[in-house]
C-alpha positions in Angstrom: 0.1 -0.3 0.1 1.4 3.5 -1.0 1.0 6.1 1.8 1.8 9.4 1.0 2.2 12.8 3.2 0.9 16.2 2.5 2.4 19.1 4.6 0.5 22.4 4.9 3.3 25.1 4.9 2.0 28.2 2.6 0.9 30.2 5.6 2.2 33.7 6.5 2.9 33.4 9.9 2.0 37.1 10.3 1.5 36.7 14.1 5.4 35.6 14.4 6.5 39.1 12.9 9.7 37.7 10.9 10.9 37.8 7.6 12.0 34.1 8.1 9.1 31.5 6.8 7.3 30.3 10.0 8.1 26.5 9.3 11.7 27.5 9.0 11.7 28.7 12.9 14.2 26.2 14.6 13.4 24.1 17.4 16.0 22.3 19.2 18.1 23.5 16.6 16.3 22.4 13.4 13.5 24.2 11.5 9.9 23.2 12.4 9.5 21.5 8.9 12.4 19.3 9.8 10.7 18.2 12.6 7.2 17.6 10.8 9.1 15.8 7.8 10.8 12.9 10.3 7.8 12.5 11.9 5.7 11.7 8.6 8.4 9.5 7.2 7.8 7.0 10.2 3.9 6.5 8.9 4.3 6.9 5.2 6.3 4.8 1.8 6.2 7.8 -0.3 8.4 11.1 -0.8 6.0 13.8 1.0 4.5 16.8 -0.9 4.9 20.3 0.9 2.3 23.1 0.0 4.5 26.5 0.2 3.0 29.7 -0.6 4.6 32.7 1.8 8.5 32.6 1.4 8.3 29.6 -1.0 11.6 30.1 -2.1 13.3 29.7 0.9 11.1 26.6 1.8 12.0 24.9 -1.6 15.7 25.9 -0.8 15.8 24.5 2.5 13.7 21.1 1.1 16.2 20.5 -1.8 15.6 16.7 -2.9 13.7 15.8 0.5 10.0 16.6 -0.8 7.8 17.6 -3.6 6.4 21.1 -3.7 3.7 22.4 -5.1 2.7 26.4 -4.6 -0.7 27.6 -3.1 -1.5 31.0 -4.7 -3.3 32.6 -3.8 -4.1 31.1 -0.1 -7.8 30.1 0.1 -7.7 28.0 2.8 -6.7 24.1 3.9 -8.9 22.5 1.5 -7.7 24.6 -1.3 -4.1 23.8 -0.2 -4.9 20.1 -0.4 -6.3 20.6 -3.7 -2.9 21.6 -5.1 -1.0 18.3 -4.7 -4.1 16.6 -6.9 -1.7 16.3 -10.0 1.4 15.1 -8.4 -0.7 12.2 -6.5 -3.8 11.0 -8.2 -4.0 7.9 -9.0 -0.4 7.1 -7.4 -1.1 6.5 -3.9 -4.0 4.7 -1.8 -3.7 6.8 1.8 -3.2 10.3 1.9 -1.9 11.7 5.5 -2.2 15.6 5.9 -0.9 17.5 8.7 0.6 20.8 9.5 4.2 21.6 9.1 4.1 24.0 12.1 3.3 21.1 14.6 6.8 20.1 15.4 5.7 17.8 18.6 3.3 15.6 16.5 5.4 12.1 16.7 6.0 9.7 14.1 4.2 7.2 16.0 1.3 9.0 16.3 0.5 9.5 13.3 1.4 5.5 12.7 -1.8 5.3 14.8 -3.5 7.4 12.9 -2.6 5.1 9.5 -3.4 1.7 11.2 -6.8 3.7 12.1 -7.4 4.6 8.3 -6.1 1.0 7.4 -9.1 -0.6 9.1 -11.7 2.4 8.7 -14.3 1.2 5.6 -15.0 4.7 5.6 -12.6 7.8 3.6 -11.4 9.4 6.7 -9.4 9.1 9.9 -8.5 12.0 12.1 -6.4 13.0 15.4 -8.4 14.3 18.1 -7.5 15.5 22.0 -9.4 15.5 25.1 -8.7 18.8 26.8 -10.0 21.4 29.0 -8.3 24.6 27.3 -9.9 24.4 23.4 -7.2 26.4 22.2 -9.4 27.6 19.5 -9.7 24.0 18.1 -13.0 22.7 16.9 -15.0 20.2 18.9 -15.6 16.9 17.5 -19.3 16.1 17.7 -19.8 12.1 17.4 -22.7 9.8 16.4 -24.3 7.7 19.0 -22.3 4.4 17.4 -18.9 6.6 18.4 -17.8 7.6 14.8 -17.6 11.2 13.9 -20.3 13.3 12.3 -18.7 16.8 12.4 -16.3 19.2 13.3 -17.9 22.4 15.1 -15.5 25.2 14.8 -15.2 27.6 17.9 -16.9 30.8 16.2 -20.0 28.8 15.1 -20.2 26.4 17.8 -23.6 26.2 19.8 -23.2 26.9 23.5 -23.8 23.1 24.2 -21.3 22.2 21.3 -18.7 24.3 23.1 -18.6 22.2 26.2 -17.6 19.5 24.3 -13.8 18.4 25.4 -12.5 16.6 22.5 -10.9 18.9 20.2 -9.7 18.5 16.6 -5.9 18.6 16.1 -5.5 19.0 12.4 -4.0 15.4 11.3 -5.9 13.3 8.9 -5.4 10.3 7.0 -7.7 9.7 3.7 -8.5 7.2 1.5 -7.0 8.8 -1.7 -9.2 7.9 -4.5 -12.4 9.6 -2.4 -10.3 12.5 -1.3 -9.9 14.7 -4.7 -13.6 14.4 -5.9 -14.4 15.4 -1.9 -12.0 18.4 -2.4 -14.4 19.8 -5.4 -17.5 19.5 -3.3 -16.0 21.7 -0.3 -18.3 24.7 0.0 -16.8 28.2 0.1 -17.0 29.5 3.5 -19.1 32.6 3.2 -17.1 34.8 5.6 -13.9 34.2 4.8 -14.2 32.9 1.2 -11.8 29.7 1.6 -12.1 26.2 1.4 -11.4 24.6 4.7 -10.4 20.9 4.7 -12.6 19.9 8.1 -15.6 20.6 5.9 -14.6 17.2 4.6 -15.6 15.3 7.5 -19.3 16.5 7.2 -19.2 15.4 3.7 -18.2 12.1 4.4 -20.9 11.7 7.2 -23.7 13.1 4.7 -22.8 10.6 2.4 -23.2 7.8 5.2 -19.4 7.1 5.3 -17.6 6.3 8.6 -15.2 8.9 10.0 -13.0 7.6 12.7 -10.8 9.3 15.3 -7.9 8.3 17.3 -7.4 10.1 20.7 -4.2 11.7 21.2 -2.6 10.5 24.5 -0.1 13.5 24.8 -1.7 17.0 24.5 2.0 18.7 24.1 1.7 16.9 20.7 -1.0 19.4 19.6 0.8 22.8 20.0 0.8 24.4 16.8 3.2 27.3 16.4 1.3 30.7 15.7 3.5 33.1 17.9 6.6 33.7 19.3 5.0 32.7 22.5 4.2 29.4 21.0 7.5 28.8 19.8 9.0 29.2 23.2 6.4 26.5 24.5 7.5 23.9 21.4 11.2 24.6 22.3 10.7 23.9 26.5 8.5 20.8 25.4 10.8 19.4 23.1 13.9 19.8 25.3 12.1 18.2 27.9 11.5 15.3 25.5 15.0 15.0 23.9 16.8 15.4 27.8 13.9 12.6 28.7 15.0 10.2 26.0 18.9 10.7 26.9 18.3 9.6 30.6 16.1 6.7 29.4 19.2 5.7 27.5 21.8 5.8 30.2 23.1 9.4 30.3 22.6 11.2 33.6 21.4 14.6 33.7 22.3 16.5 36.8 19.9 19.1 36.5 17.6 18.6 33.3 16.0 22.3 33.5 19.4 23.8 32.6 20.6 21.3 30.0 19.8 21.9 26.3 20.6 19.1 24.0 19.6 19.5 20.4 17.8 17.2 18.4 20.8 15.6 16.2 23.3 15.0 19.3 24.0 11.7 20.2 25.4 10.5 23.8 26.8 7.3 25.0 25.8 5.7 28.2 27.1 6.5 31.9 28.1 10.1 30.7 27.2 12.8 33.0 26.1 16.0 32.2 26.5 19.2 34.7 24.2 22.0 35.0 24.6 24.7 32.1 25.6 22.2 29.5 24.7 23.1 26.4 25.3 20.4 23.3 24.5 21.7 19.8 24.5 20.4 16.4 25.9 17.0 15.2 27.7 16.5 18.2 28.6 12.8 19.0 30.1 11.7 22.5 31.0 8.1 23.7 30.4 6.7 27.3 31.7 7.5 30.7 32.3 11.4 30.0 31.8 14.0 32.3 31.1 17.3 30.7 30.2 20.8 32.3 29.3 22.7 34.3 29.3 25.5 32.0 29.9 23.9 28.7 29.2 24.1 25.3 30.0 22.0 22.3 29.2 22.5 18.6 29.4 19.7 16.0 32.1 18.1 17.6 33.3 14.6 18.3 34.2 13.1 21.9 35.7 9.7 22.6 35.4 7.6 26.1 36.3 8.4 29.6 36.7 12.3 29.0 36.6 15.1 31.3 35.4 18.7 30.0 34.8 21.3 32.5 33.6 24.6 31.9 34.7 24.9 28.5 33.9 25.4 24.9 34.4 23.1 22.1 33.5 24.1 18.1 34.1 21.6 15.3 36.7 19.7 17.3 37.8 16.0 17.8 38.7 14.4 21.0 39.8 11.1 21.5 39.3 8.9 24.9 40.3 9.9 28.5 40.9 13.5 27.6 40.5 16.0 30.1 40.7 19.9 29.7 39.4 23.0 31.6 38.3 25.1 32.9 37.8 27.5 30.7 39.5 25.7 27.6 38.6 26.1 24.0 38.9 23.9 21.2 38.3 25.7 17.7 37.6 24.1 14.5 39.9 21.6 13.3 41.6 20.7 16.8 42.2 17.1 17.5 43.1 16.0 20.9 44.3 12.3 20.6 44.4 9.9 23.7 45.1 10.9 27.1 45.7 14.4 26.5 45.5 17.2 29.0 44.4 20.7 28.4 44.9 23.4 31.3 42.7 26.2 31.5 42.3 29.3 29.3 44.0 27.3 26.4 43.0 27.6 23.0 43.7 24.9 20.0 42.6 25.4 16.6 43.6 23.5 13.3 45.8 21.5 15.3 46.7 17.7 16.5 47.9 17.0 19.6 48.9 13.2 19.6 48.7 10.8 22.9 49.7 11.9 25.8 50.6 15.6 25.0 50.2 17.8 28.2 49.5 21.5 27.4 49.5 24.0 30.0 47.4 27.0 30.7 47.3 30.1 29.0 48.5 28.7 25.8 47.6 29.2 22.2 48.3 26.4 19.1 47.4 27.0 15.8 48.3 25.2 12.8 50.2 22.8 14.3 51.1 19.1 14.7 52.7 17.9 18.2 54.0 14.3 18.8 53.2 12.5 21.9 54.2 12.8 25.1 54.9 16.5 24.3 54.8 18.6 27.0 53.6 22.5 26.4 54.6 24.9 29.1 52.5 27.6 30.2 51.9 30.7 28.3 53.2 28.9 24.9 52.1 30.5 21.7 52.5 29.5 18.0 52.7 32.6 16.1 51.1 31.1 12.9 50.0 34.4 11.3 52.3 36.4 9.1 50.0 39.0 8.4 49.1 37.2 4.9 48.9 33.2 5.4 48.8 31.0 8.2 52.1 28.8 8.7 52.6 25.3 10.3 54.2 24.2 13.5 55.7 20.9 13.9 56.6 19.3 16.9 58.4 15.9 17.4 57.6 13.5 20.4 59.0 13.8 23.7 59.5 17.7 23.6 59.5 19.8 26.3 58.2 23.5 25.7 59.5 26.0 28.2 56.9 28.5 30.0 56.5 31.5 27.7 57.9 30.2 24.6 56.9 31.9 21.4 57.4 29.7 18.4 57.4 31.4 15.5 56.0 29.3 12.5 56.9 28.0 10.1 59.0 26.2 12.3 60.2 22.5 13.1 61.5 21.2 16.6 62.8 17.3 16.5 61.9 14.7 18.6 63.6 15.3 22.1 63.8 19.0 21.9 63.7 21.0 24.9 63.3 25.3 24.9 64.0 27.5 27.9 61.5 29.6 29.8 60.6 32.6 27.3 62.2 31.4 24.3 61.6 32.7 21.2 62.3 29.9 18.5 62.5 31.6 14.8 64.6 28.2 13.5 64.4 24.9 13.1 65.8 23.0 16.5 67.4 19.4 15.8 66.4 16.7 17.8 67.8 16.4 21.4 68.8 20.0 21.4 68.2 22.9 24.2 67.6 26.2 22.9 67.3 29.2 24.9 67.1 33.0 24.4 65.7 35.9 22.2 66.0 34.7 19.4 66.6 30.7 20.7 70.1 29.5 20.2 71.4 26.3 20.7 73.1 25.5 24.1 73.8 21.8 24.2 72.5 18.5 23.0 70.6 16.5 25.3 70.9 12.6 26.3 67.1 11.5 26.1 66.1 8.6 28.5 65.3 5.7 26.5 61.8 4.1 27.0 62.0 0.8 28.3 
């Protein structure tokens, strides 16, 4: 059976007061449209259709090949929006799922239940409903004696008796495709607004003696649609709770979930502990048994196992196993720390590789450098990598000792076992097992390195 989704994303979203199309506003690091697409993939078999209108070019650019698009111009209601997809879908699908792209909390599991309901329904429509005390402007569900849906009473026309109904229309539907296209042509134009409403298909089916079934949702938060920045903040808070709970159920400890922010694509291994005020963004991946925070921000970085990251910032970095860093350390794009690296407070690394066992003291900057295993970088060390026109590399071998306040003026190489005295300014290459001191640094003697056992 072929099942296709139509996402309604043509609205202007005027109450958002934004130049950005409403469905591209971010929730937990991803546009609302991303969340909607992610949910429908779990319940459909075909490439979805997104109905665009206001901001169509931006929405299309975001979608790329992820969906087919049709343009609703002018916008004449939800029924009219679905009509735009007929040329793409008529005769090509068995069921059509219709939902709104501004409902990012709607779960894929919920849409699966909706589809399963329609598969068992001999009538043409199944819909999502919720029971709530606050109607939030939703239409009321009027049921027949046999429990099927008779009509949707919109709030502005509902009788006082209907307004007491607690079951509400959420705005998610699954249609028999063959019935849908004909029914859309029979929707009457609303006399007040001159638009065609998809909700009227329910009454059409009921008048034809066909059954309309409803799937009652358990989680009322899934029904929140975003029309204002206030709604956006409600959705953001609900999504954060959902994401945090998912990680905790998978073995991650959050000391204070209320102050922990984890975006939708982040992956975290079990037995990792996140301290308060930890923020994990983008495509960050983290292994097992780490301690992160407090007051730490990590963007698009990959972290191994058993690491300790205290009050630090990582951006596009990679650290391997058993690294400890901070407080107040910063890894910028291209930073790569090997196993058992130690990075002290107020240090910064960019576009550099620190091999296994490197010890980097505090108040140091390492840029465009490659540092060999078991090297010690003294406090206040700087790689002067920029000459005003280009970045230059620094290469430091294994078992090197860099004295405090050393300045390495790139391009420069230091061989295995080399040493620099405190305050040295190194402008020329240093041979292995050589001690250099002074300004500019000069060699004063060869060193005898202890042989490794």
